[in-house]
C-alpha positions as CSV (number, residue, x, y, z in Angstrom):
1,X,-0.1,-0.1,0.1
2,X,2.9,2.4,1.0
3,X,1.0,4.3,3.3
4,X,0.3,7.6,1.1
5,X,-3.1,9.5,2.0
6,X,-5.1,11.1,-0.7
7,X,-7.9,13.6,-0.3
8,X,-10.4,14.5,-2.9
9,X,-10.6,18.1,-3.7
10,X,-12.8,20.0,-6.6
11,X,-10.7,20.6,-9.9
12,X,-9.5,23.9,-10.7
13,X,-7.9,24.9,-14.2
14,X,-4.7,24.5,-13.1
15,X,-5.1,20.9,-12.6
16,X,-5.9,20.3,-16.4
17,X,-2.5,19.9,-17.6
18,X,-1.8,16.9,-15.0
19,X,-5.2,15.6,-15.8
20,X,-4.7,15.8,-19.6
21,X,-1.1,13.9,-19.2
22,X,-2.8,11.3,-17.0
23,X,-5.9,11.0,-19.4
24,X,-3.1,10.6,-22.4
25,X,-1.0,7.9,-20.2
26,X,-4.3,5.6,-19.1
27,X,-6.1,5.4,-22.7
28,X,-5.4,4.5,-26.4
29,X,-8.1,7.1,-27.2
30,X,-8.2,9.7,-24.6
31,X,-10.5,12.8,-24.1
32,X,-9.5,15.9,-25.6
33,X,-8.2,18.5,-22.7
34,X,-10.9,20.8,-24.3
35,X,-13.6,18.5,-23.1
36,X,-12.1,18.4,-19.3
37,X,-12.2,22.5,-19.6
38,X,-15.9,22.3,-21.1
39,X,-16.8,20.2,-18.0
40,X,-15.1,22.7,-15.5
41,X,-17.4,25.6,-17.1
42,X,-20.7,23.5,-17.3
43,X,-20.4,23.2,-13.4
44,X,-20.2,19.5,-13.7
45,X,-19.1,17.7,-10.2
46,X,-15.2,17.7,-11.2
47,X,-12.8,16.3,-8.7
48,X,-9.7,15.0,-8.3
49,X,-7.3,13.1,-6.0
50,X,-4.6,14.6,-4.7
51,X,-1.6,13.2,-2.2
52,X,-2.1,15.1,1.4
53,X,1.8,15.7,1.3
54,X,1.9,17.2,-2.2
55,X,-1.6,18.9,-2.5
56,X,-0.9,20.3,-6.2
57,X,0.0,16.7,-7.6
58,X,-2.8,15.0,-9.1
59,X,-3.3,11.3,-9.1
60,X,-6.6,10.7,-10.2
61,X,-9.8,12.4,-11.4
62,X,-13.6,12.1,-11.5
63,X,-16.3,13.8,-13.6
64,X,-20.1,13.3,-12.8
65,X,-23.0,15.1,-14.3
66,X,-26.6,15.0,-12.8
67,X,-29.9,15.8,-13.8
68,X,-33.2,15.3,-12.0
69,X,-33.0,12.2,-10.2
70,X,-29.9,10.7,-12.0
71,X,-26.2,11.0,-12.1
72,X,-23.8,9.6,-14.3
73,X,-20.0,9.2,-13.8
74,X,-18.3,10.3,-17.0
75,X,-14.6,9.3,-16.4
76,X,-12.8,8.1,-13.5
77,X,-9.1,7.6,-13.9
78,X,-6.3,7.0,-11.8
79,X,-2.5,7.7,-12.8
80,X,-1.2,4.3,-13.6
81,X,1.8,4.8,-11.3
82,X,-0.6,5.1,-8.3
83,X,-3.4,2.5,-9.0
84,X,-4.0,-0.3,-6.5
85,X,-3.6,2.2,-3.4
86,X,-7.4,2.9,-2.9
87,X,-7.7,6.4,-5.3
88,X,-10.1,4.9,-7.4
89,X,-12.3,3.6,-4.5
90,X,-12.0,6.7,-2.7
91,X,-13.4,8.8,-5.9
92,X,-15.8,6.4,-6.5
93,X,-17.2,7.1,-2.8
94,X,-16.6,10.8,-2.9
95,X,-19.2,10.5,-6.3
96,X,-21.6,8.3,-4.6
97,X,-21.8,10.5,-1.7
98,X,-22.3,13.8,-3.9
99,X,-25.0,12.2,-6.4
100,X,-27.1,11.6,-3.3
101,X,-26.5,14.9,-2.0
102,X,-27.5,16.5,-5.2
103,X,-30.9,14.1,-4.8
104,X,-30.0,11.6,-7.1
105,X,-31.7,8.1,-6.9
106,X,-29.6,6.2,-9.3
107,X,-25.9,6.3,-10.5
108,X,-24.9,5.3,-13.6
109,X,-21.7,5.0,-15.4
110,X,-19.9,2.8,-18.7
111,X,-17.1,0.6,-18.3
112,X,-15.3,-1.0,-21.4
113,X,-16.2,-4.6,-21.5
114,X,-12.6,-5.6,-21.0
115,X,-11.8,-3.5,-18.2
116,X,-12.1,-6.1,-15.2
117,X,-10.6,-4.1,-12.8
118,X,-12.6,-1.3,-12.9
119,X,-15.7,-3.3,-13.3
120,X,-14.5,-5.1,-10.1
121,X,-14.2,-2.2,-8.1
122,X,-17.9,-1.0,-9.2
123,X,-19.3,-4.4,-8.4
124,X,-17.6,-4.0,-5.1
125,X,-19.7,-0.7,-4.8
126,X,-23.0,-2.4,-5.8
127,X,-23.1,-1.4,-9.2
128,X,-25.0,-4.0,-11.6
129,X,-24.9,-4.2,-15.1
130,X,-28.3,-3.0,-16.4
131,X,-27.3,-2.8,-20.3
132,X,-24.7,-2.9,-22.9
133,X,-24.0,-0.4,-25.8
134,X,-22.7,-2.1,-28.7
135,X,-19.6,-0.5,-30.2
136,X,-19.4,2.3,-27.7
137,X,-15.8,2.5,-27.4
138,X,-13.0,3.2,-29.9
139,X,-10.7,0.4,-30.5
140,X,-7.3,-0.3,-32.3
141,X,-9.0,-3.0,-34.5
142,X,-12.8,-2.9,-33.8
143,X,-14.9,-0.9,-31.5
144,X,-15.6,-2.4,-28.0
145,X,-18.9,-2.8,-26.3
146,X,-19.5,-0.9,-22.9
147,X,-21.3,-2.2,-19.9
148,X,-23.8,0.0,-18.7
149,X,-23.8,0.1,-15.0
150,X,-26.2,1.1,-12.4
151,X,-26.4,1.6,-8.6
152,X,-29.4,2.3,-6.5
153,X,-28.9,5.6,-3.9
154,X,-31.9,5.0,-2.1
155,X,-30.2,3.0,0.9
């Protein structure tokens, strides 16, 4: 585990270059930086996980949008050098709590079918697969299906 302590705070413009670097390292088809900028401007719930000993160093991030009684996690990514330290779980728990605070009764997300570690994390937090989006994600050869997962927030 390494004994690192992390905290979650709202993302600010100054975080965008680090977020973009983590995104580029994590995905073959990353979100463009402009999309993160638009999410910040749109007042979506956008947070970063930072080391408590280095609060300007972004180690992961999550973005969520909510409307009426539903919320959707749009992106949840942990820096590849800091995986398996509980950051993803901390970000996910933060989003669940925030979705409840926003009045959501259901929280949705999509995950690549091949992303077993992310699927395990979501299942641990009581997400269940409720659908499939055929060819949702871009791939190097073919497109890949997304599993649509949902968690009730009523409890």
